[in-house]
MOPAC internal coordinates of N, CA, C and O (Angstrom, degrees):
PM7 1SCF
backbone

  N    0.0000 0     0.00 0     0.00 0    0    0    0
  C    1.4491 1     0.00 0     0.00 0    1    0    0
  C    1.5219 1   109.34 1     0.00 0    2    1    0
  O    1.2310 1   120.20 1   -50.84 1    3    2    1
  N    1.2984 1   117.22 1   129.16 1    3    2    1
  C    1.4523 1   122.57 1   178.61 1    5    3    2
  C    1.5206 1   109.30 1   -93.58 1    6    5    3
  O    1.2310 1   121.37 1   -49.43 1    7    6    5
  N    1.3133 1   114.98 1   130.57 1    7    6    5
  C    1.4619 1   120.57 1   179.21 1    9    7    6
  C    1.5205 1   107.85 1   -93.73 1   10    9    7
  O    1.2310 1   120.11 1   -55.39 1   11   10    9
  N    1.3245 1   117.39 1   124.61 1   11   10    9
  C    1.4625 1   120.21 1  -177.36 1   13   11   10
  C    1.5291 1   112.20 1   -80.12 1   14   13   11
  O    1.2310 1   120.06 1   154.30 1   15   14   13
  N    1.3225 1   117.50 1   -25.70 1   15   14   13
  C    1.4643 1   121.43 1   179.49 1   17   15   14
  C    1.5268 1   108.68 1  -134.15 1   18   17   15
  O    1.2310 1   120.11 1   -90.00 1   19   18   17
  N    1.3348 1   117.39 1    90.00 1   19   18   17
  C    1.4667 1   120.27 1  -174.47 1   21   19   18
  C    1.5282 1   114.35 1   -64.19 1   22   21   19
  O    1.2310 1   119.59 1   148.35 1   23   22   21
  N    1.3271 1   118.38 1   -31.65 1   23   22   21
  C    1.4661 1   120.22 1   179.52 1   25   23   22
  C    1.5238 1   110.22 1   -69.49 1   26   25   23
  O    1.2310 1   120.38 1   135.27 1   27   26   25
  N    1.3193 1   116.88 1   -44.73 1   27   26   25
  C    1.4697 1   120.16 1   177.56 1   29   27   26
  C    1.5205 1   110.44 1   -63.06 1   30   29   27
  O    1.2310 1   120.29 1   141.14 1   31   30   29
  N    1.3287 1   117.06 1   -38.86 1   31   30   29
  C    1.4647 1   120.77 1   178.00 1   33   31   30
  C    1.5245 1   110.55 1   -62.45 1   34   33   31
  O    1.2310 1   120.27 1   136.35 1   35   34   33
  N    1.3349 1   117.10 1   -43.65 1   35   34   33
  C    1.4605 1   121.08 1   179.39 1   37   35   34
  C    1.5300 1   110.39 1   -62.14 1   38   37   35
  O    1.2310 1   120.29 1   133.97 1   39   38   37
  N    1.3272 1   117.06 1   -46.03 1   39   38   37
  C    1.4597 1   120.37 1  -179.28 1   41   39   38
  C    1.5244 1   111.48 1   -64.87 1   42   41   39
  O    1.2310 1   120.10 1   142.69 1   43   42   41
  N    1.3205 1   117.42 1   -37.31 1   43   42   41
  C    1.4629 1   121.31 1   177.62 1   45   43   42
  C    1.5176 1   110.77 1   -65.69 1   46   45   43
  O    1.2310 1   120.20 1   138.24 1   47   46   45
  N    1.3210 1   117.21 1   -41.76 1   47   46   45
  C    1.4690 1   120.46 1   177.42 1   49   47   46
  C    1.5192 1   110.83 1   -61.49 1   50   49   47
  O    1.2310 1   120.36 1   136.62 1   51   50   49
  N    1.3299 1   116.92 1   -43.38 1   51   50   49
  C    1.4639 1   120.81 1   179.77 1   53   51   50
  C    1.5273 1   110.12 1   -64.95 1   54   53   51
  O    1.2310 1   120.26 1   134.06 1   55   54   53
  N    1.3346 1   117.11 1   -45.94 1   55   54   53
  C    1.4664 1   121.01 1   179.66 1   57   55   54
  C    1.5239 1   111.27 1   -60.63 1   58   57   55
  O    1.2310 1   120.28 1   135.72 1   59   58   57
  N    1.3290 1   117.06 1   -44.28 1   59   58   57
  C    1.4613 1   120.65 1   179.55 1   61   59   58
  C    1.5274 1   111.21 1   -64.18 1   62   61   59
  O    1.2310 1   120.27 1   140.88 1   63   62   61
  N    1.3247 1   117.08 1   -39.12 1   63   62   61
  C    1.4609 1   120.47 1   179.28 1   65   63   62
  C    1.5263 1   110.88 1   -65.87 1   66   65   63
  O    1.2310 1   120.35 1   139.82 1   67   66   65
  N    1.3241 1   116.93 1   -40.18 1   67   66   65
  C    1.4654 1   120.71 1   178.27 1   69   67   66
  C    1.5265 1   110.20 1   -64.30 1   70   69   67
  O    1.2310 1   120.57 1   134.65 1   71   70   69
  N    1.3282 1   116.52 1   -45.35 1   71   70   69
  C    1.4674 1   120.43 1  -179.30 1   73   71   70
  C    1.5289 1   111.66 1   -64.07 1   74   73   71
  O    1.2310 1   120.17 1   148.19 1   75   74   73
  N    1.3367 1   117.27 1   -31.81 1   75   74   73
  C    1.4606 1   121.48 1   179.47 1   77   75   74
  C    1.5291 1   111.56 1   -89.25 1   78   77   75
  O    1.2310 1   120.52 1  -176.30 1   79   78   77
  N    1.3331 1   116.62 1     3.70 1   79   78   77
  C    1.4705 1   123.48 1   178.62 1   81   79   78
  C    1.5266 1   113.31 1    58.71 1   82   81   79
  O    1.2310 1   120.88 1  -141.08 1   83   82   81
  N    1.3277 1   115.92 1    38.92 1   83   82   81
  C    1.4593 1   120.07 1   174.48 1   85   83   82
  C    1.5227 1   108.91 1   -79.09 1   86   85   83
  O    1.2310 1   120.95 1   -28.26 1   87   86   85
  N    1.3354 1   115.78 1   151.74 1   87   86   85
  C    1.4583 1   120.70 1   179.36 1   89   87   86
  C    1.5198 1   112.25 1   -78.89 1   90   89   87
  O    1.2310 1   120.19 1   153.13 1   91   90   89
  N    1.3299 1   117.25 1   -26.87 1   91   90   89
  C    1.4620 1   120.60 1   179.66 1   93   91   90
  C    1.5202 1   109.07 1  -152.99 1   94   93   91
  O    1.2310 1   121.44 1   -13.85 1   95   94   93
  N    1.3138 1   114.86 1   166.15 1   95   94   93
  C    1.4660 1   121.17 1   178.26 1   97   95   94
  C    1.5248 1   107.92 1  -137.90 1   98   97   95
  O    1.2310 1   120.80 1   -40.61 1   99   98   97
  N    1.3216 1   116.07 1   139.39 1   99   98   97
  C    1.4580 1   121.19 1   177.95 1  101   99   98
  C    1.5238 1   109.38 1   -97.14 1  102  101   99
  O    1.2310 1   121.37 1   -55.06 1  103  102  101
  N    1.3227 1   114.99 1   124.94 1  103  102  101
  C    1.4627 1   121.19 1   179.39 1  105  103  102
  C    1.5215 1   107.40 1  -130.12 1  106  105  103
  O    1.2310 1   119.53 1   -50.32 1  107  106  105
  N    1.3298 1   118.50 1   129.68 1  107  106  105
  C    1.4632 1   119.99 1   176.49 1  109  107  106
  C    1.5363 1   109.93 1   -57.07 1  110  109  107
  O    1.2310 1   120.55 1   -48.70 1  111  110  109
  N    1.3215 1   116.55 1   131.30 1  111  110  109
  C    1.4635 1   121.42 1  -175.15 1  113  111  110
  C    1.5258 1   111.74 1   -82.41 1  114  113  111
  O    1.2310 1   121.70 1   -29.02 1  115  114  113
  N    1.3204 1   114.36 1   150.98 1  115  114  113
  C    1.4602 1   121.72 1   171.03 1  117  115  114
  C    1.5231 1   106.92 1  -153.89 1  118  117  115
  O    1.2310 1   120.40 1   -18.24 1  119  118  117
  N    1.3056 1   116.84 1   161.76 1  119  118  117
  C    1.4644 1   119.78 1   179.64 1  121  119  118
  C    1.5246 1   111.03 1   -61.77 1  122  121  119
  O    1.2310 1   120.72 1   140.88 1  123  122  121
  N    1.3207 1   116.23 1   -39.12 1  123  122  121
  C    1.4618 1   120.29 1  -179.34 1  125  123  122
  C    1.5293 1   110.46 1   -63.46 1  126  125  123
  O    1.2310 1   119.98 1   136.39 1  127  126  125
  N    1.3276 1   117.64 1   -43.61 1  127  126  125
  C    1.4674 1   120.68 1  -179.81 1  129  127  126
  C    1.5217 1   110.75 1   -66.78 1  130  129  127
  O    1.2310 1   120.20 1   142.50 1  131  130  129
  N    1.3222 1   117.23 1   -37.50 1  131  130  129
  C    1.4608 1   119.86 1   179.24 1  133  131  130
  C    1.5261 1   111.38 1   -65.59 1  134  133  131
  O    1.2310 1   120.29 1   148.07 1  135  134  133
  N    1.3287 1   117.05 1   -31.93 1  135  134  133
  C    1.4627 1   119.65 1   179.46 1  137  135  134
  C    1.5253 1   112.02 1   -75.45 1  138  137  135
  O    1.2310 1   120.47 1   159.98 1  139  138  137
  N    1.3461 1   116.72 1   -20.02 1  139  138  137
  C    1.4734 1   120.34 1   176.89 1  141  139  138
  C    1.5066 1   106.86 1   -78.68 1  142  141  139
  O    1.2310 1   120.10 1   180.00 1  143  142  141

């Protein structure tokens, strides 16, 4: 599956993990995401 907006996808994953009270979330890394 190709993600059209990787930053929005990362933020959505983090938000969903927080709402589900997970201790961590796995997000595919990229230079752009690391700079955010």
